[in-house]
C-alpha positions in Angstrom: -296.3 119.3 66.1 -295.5 115.7 65.3 -293.1 114.7 62.6 -291.3 111.6 61.4 -287.9 111.0 59.8 -287.5 108.3 57.2 -283.9 107.3 56.5 -282.6 104.8 53.9 -279.1 103.5 54.5 -278.0 101.6 51.3 -275.6 98.8 52.3 -276.0 99.5 56.0 -275.4 96.5 58.2 -277.1 95.4 61.4 -273.9 95.9 63.3 -273.5 99.5 62.0 -277.1 100.3 62.9 -276.6 98.9 66.4 -273.5 100.9 66.9 -275.3 104.1 65.8 -278.3 103.5 68.0 -276.0 102.9 71.0 -274.8 106.4 70.7 -278.1 108.1 69.7 -280.3 106.3 72.2 -278.1 105.2 75.1 -279.3 103.0 77.9 -281.3 100.7 75.5 -283.6 103.5 74.5 -284.7 104.3 78.0 -283.1 107.7 77.8 -284.7 109.1 74.6 -284.0 112.8 73.9 -286.5 115.2 75.3 -289.7 115.2 73.2 -289.0 112.0 71.5 -291.6 109.4 72.3 -290.9 106.6 69.9 -288.3 105.0 67.7 -288.9 102.2 65.2 -286.6 100.7 62.5 -286.4 97.7 60.2 -284.9 96.4 57.1 -286.2 97.3 53.6 -285.2 96.4 50.1 -282.0 98.2 49.3 -281.2 99.4 52.8 
């Protein structure tokens, strides 16, 4: 079963995002958790 997570982070900064991703996806994303195939992110209005 495939699923997606959509997260809005009001007021989040690029620096905060980078710090979070460094913990969640170490090694530049080369070591994704088992079963995760893809990660995408980008800015949006309000977050």
